[in-house]
Steps between C-alpha positions, in 0.01 A plus 500: 500500500850609389544804276562368147724701270434576135735219395294255707149588371310358204160626388280256309152514341304173493278500191277246330148438372214433737523149634874471442552458875685821598342533840578134576859547389534801729375293793761233431776761467405660830489159665839401366654826623345465844274808477192276565471169684238336288389529137155653446273445203273713282211259569544536876522880471807511725779603262739779586457696180127476417378648827251764394137396553417554130786266398377232737144544375585456132799265541740701282760769562383859457795701631874447463628361831844584631693226681861451609711196567851473652692239309870415482591825672304703246167673511248413231219754460228332296181660374224248423296651217136422408474272202189629329541754220235707684763575769786587267563816705658280774738350246606835359550642852702205616731486200573871537661444842650153459790373295418146400177328387409140584233399245308199629348265243225247572635170368147404393436803281842605380572847361177701531404850387569614856855360468549699180359817656724471805803437284415808295497708815846370593617583149378859527688546827806288402470267802675159527260206463501150653232248391376265769280206395264409784249224572700229329314246705173558312358247253513737202846632570726515192845642568652428159215682325545799726873521422411478129246783537749715694772457233250559222391824666824632648775323301817325605541730799273253682745265672409212727654485845287201586274242348266241666569131469124436501194724513150428632405347836837315516705820475769493770835573338680748274839508333689823569738562210673792668614289796478171302313328782161334540264638761244254634226557755298290734122527461481777763756715313740730689873425502597279205750223463785618279618206287714424199326515169367158390685345210194510272480880547868580468515568126203736509634676809845548343351641181287754698798578725714585198223723365488676835882537512501656153221739593683604817831549321348721233453783749863541604809507274719354771258212557474444127881466474501256791221299338689480168819412679368240745155409364352536848425768763499472875175526689588855618597606149169375367312689769685817404424448132134431569474810722638716220267328255203574725590868523524551126206263430705260293401202721156396620562205737229233548434333840268222617289510819194351659422775748196323646724214618806715574711334230771699328432818699816482712720455189322793326571718801866393499520622140330829597744543787816402309448611141230763459650854491511723807334840487841674460579287191199619304475820291464814707147635543410826326328807642222690323759705314705192400769541765671178604485425870781307663382207712715608789418472872725801565324719246222754565183334636212451258195269510243417233152403620376238260189377679254616764225291655249512781551173686296319761568613860783736393367772273705654221827331416757659266739263319826652381831422336812671628643649175808656665655534842346341804195561726445459872210512741424859583655651182346825375448507127366743239230388255631668183194376307255688725627852545786400727269392784683356803468135602642303787574123482363393837564133439645295216434137422605214279185325395390152410140541396311588812801411717725794592843508652606829659847618390713801592663560163462426128763580236503582128324234296298354787121491521299580812180649633386763745165605646297813570672741262321833490491594132665225299353346185608225260771629267641760743870557563619571858844654546736552785724799552717582198293291257298648213418182311148451362391173341226478239176326606440161344333514155197271482309350202188673375177373661285252304176489693272775626180523699290779642459455875234632732405439862182312578440728795464878457742720688802270468640653184765707675622208709509279189728755327731508800528121517560470126775762524667293769463181300666667200797564725519129573457398140572782246340293224163566666419842350212717617346784297213731585392561141346845454421400145320176573371608841615168640763378741715265287740238625757351267695177537684226314203264472180372650677312784696809581186712554317212664770500764455872550125454548556215750732716708262793500209287617687273741777719642338843486134395515404719201250317279546598136367421156698480179317626193589529135681834461393748237720541197676838458378571150587821313284702267618678188370627167568400139381800295443876503179647646360839597254609769345812646362530852334785681471494873232743621343522838290779644379509856414836649793736481823409322479193277745274326594521133771343296509371141782291354559385142772241460647236276641165618727259310728205572842603620828337403862600554640736238163592344498832308343816638134545408414736216164425338199279572182446298164392651180486293654714229612770741869580548657573838841670482717446803758744633695358793529772766599268790570132536525278810626141475406303812644156576232306681586302814302204361690501168467689174452874450246777455592799290298819561512772240359852542397630158271779614514800270325834571445454871180289482623329818728685738840337556435481872226239440725264298639320812140437613417345159809277530393396850159396364667296227730334754196415713369302206841349420496354851157354448459417132163536331483135396556297812636740760857379429792738456525658152832560319668619179264781404571844352241765582475831314283776648433732206190702598234562755313770685506666839280740695635817659327421831399133514817337367731348760739211541242238596287589193789439262618193689155341451476620140845361418419171670172446315627620162790258529269208597274573205784521251669192641191289439492618137869431438488123451570420869677180571595305812859398554578198718826422684694224322780309669808320376468145632782244508409137570729207572321172440602133460477395135229243568265774622585750226185438290265540797664825603487640145131414468426672828689814388296521180184509712649800681545721190875447518730595215794255488820696447748215500592153618827336589652221702688585818680248717253217453187713490302678239487878529198688367497878461158656459314828533184454705235750620499542878128415514583150374770444761280518804504126579796400290718398794245240608420385143862452402567298814200278422590453134861412569460308825696779674801450265481831313574854608454845355594862543324812373587863452295796379560561129258758364146615454330363189157551339227275636318282248160645417307215657692541825448880489124474433461264792692734736295801386170318572629394844597860581166638383315247715718591800431871448122438495528304826688787662 
């Protein structure tokens, strides 16, 4: 393979909902470019991109697959992304290292929630977008409706490059209004006949051509002047105008293909090769500290590792983008993201799924892979001599699904943790947490399918049999009123004993509350004099404020830290359900000690028990985690989704319409979101999506609290 320069390389993400036909399109593209000799199929499990066993088992893409194609003297790096919303991490990763997005639309289903979600990701990252309508040979295909939906959602920026003469089983021809030609295919597809536009299509074609010319001219003053002067633009001028329109997202071209029959694929690739911007024409990438990096093959060498995977028969593969300079086999690099550890590139490859082509050099903007790196992880930056760039790791969406995981066989816990850590490197949206609070190993993902895939890989690839169980909820305990308690710890056994007595007051804490002065319990007044105050921010949220109000030396100052330790013991294991406690002010105002038997352990136990006693008298309440949930749903399923939310104790915060879909904003307790991913998919027929983010802790309803208390008491008796 020749060494392609930055002005010969184009990086493209292939996006689309599940079932849109992305993997099939990739096969056709690879075939047309000569990378493969025959087109594989998902059904036959012989495609280039879906080559992992788990992908072949389930019949859908799980990981983004990197491929390349040499076309018209250019190199196209294409990343085929999973379609399901559960695997959104692949989309985010791919868009972060590519410059243009092809969004594939299933002609039978039109603009889906997945389409909207993918477009939103391109919007966030300001990436050019090309819409490609696939499967036009299907019975339910409706091209005109799709164009209508696209324009309704994304405005007049949507401009047709092509339209089909007929859709359905007889689909075999399109009108190309950029070239003003008709492309017609034989039943087997492949190379088309290029013909003049039929008379009955000429008016429509001219109208769409003029619309395209106007759109192209809008992006260049010189072209606009030529257009006003002559009323037409040359083919090259139109390409230049469209390229500029793609870069500033003022044009979203629309193409027609039938990937399964290799119709329209060659023409699409011609457009990619001739019109889509090169890597050096796009905005410069930014480092962590917002420094622009020139896409220059003569600059200092810097690589960004955007994906790592453990692949059959090879081991660990690191996929990277050359951000600056050039790399060669045998180059020594510094991993600036991991304490400047040294790495050597033993071999470098251009990849097409599981096919790899060994190369000697890659330049700025190109994408490649290497193997057997010592200490490289996803999101790391590797620099050559004279380079100090560091690129920020990709930012991923918050997880939406969680399960506790445990091995079926004892003694495999450590190995499970190791494998899960490795899998997180492959897919950063798989998150693993050993929860000290819940005493569970928790795995997080984007949905049920996402975690089901993880389980399949554990059991089939690593032979670790596991169970998913409902994870505990990280409740918090707090108090709602003031209470007082005394506790004496006394223990005598032979010689020296233990003695400590603590009198304290607890009350709810809030920011900015005044200093304590006077309390009254059962007609008796307690005057408070603040001698010392400690304000402790808790790692699980909220605060505890500890006030020493001892007057007259009833408890020596050296025992106060022990009392605080006892209180913190109980804050870590709340008196109600064993959950973390928060937002409490504790005032130690009196007590007793013994000249011989008092020690730290005595006062630690006295403080702990006095606090627990007072806490239970202070109107204790459970707080539950509540999440902000955003749902995108087709309007015809809106009522069903709303009814379901009401059954989940949701508070609806707002509703609006967004690009053809209804958006619902709600606050929902985490406990009610356990199976929401599956339920929403079932209610909407897979056409809705949601995101969730932690919002706050809120008081549990009394019926929920009472139920939890009974469950905890029963569990304590069992123990």
